[in-house]
C-alpha positions, 0 to 999 in steps of 0.5 A: 478518477482514473482506473488506477489504484494505489496499493498499500502494503496492508492490502497486499499482505491480505491478498498474498499471505495465506493466513490473512483474510482476503479482501472482498474486492481483491480481484478487481483491485489486483486487475487494475494498474497498481501504483505505490509510493517509493516507500512501498518496496521497503515496507513489503520487504521488511514485512516479509523478512520480519514474517520469516524471522518470526517463523510465520513463513519459511525461506521457500515461502519468502521467495515465492512471495517475492516472485508474486510481488514482482509479477504484479508489476506495481508502478512505484512512483518517486516520492516528491522532493518535498520538505520535512515540514510538508510531510509533517503538516500533511500527515498531521492534517490527515491524522496519519504517519508520514509513511501512510501519508505518502499513499494518500498523497499519491492517490490524490495526485493521481486522482485514483482510489486506494486499496488498504486494510489500514483503518486510519488510512482508509478513514483519511482517504474517505474524508479526502474524497478518495475511493477506498478498497478494503 
């Protein structure tokens, strides 16, 4: 296993959103070289915008969160050009959505841990032998 860690959106939100409980190992995780699949920026942006629309954060807080994320220098990996069939099979085999399956797939490819607060993803990672930070 490498010192890299795949960063799931749920974990990032627990770290950066003021109204969520910060995970116990967040200092160690956030100090690591962070990786994410190609879907990660879209998930993060969507979550921030939905939070703003629902009044959870204002425009100033949104901008501050965007700056915090940019400063993390998360290495976004391209999604492998695999078929729909592959993602259906991989996701089904691990009991995940195809979106979450990309996080597990990246952790397996890079032979590294995964930081997630998503229970289903954490369980699938543990079953696959991937170290989980939650």
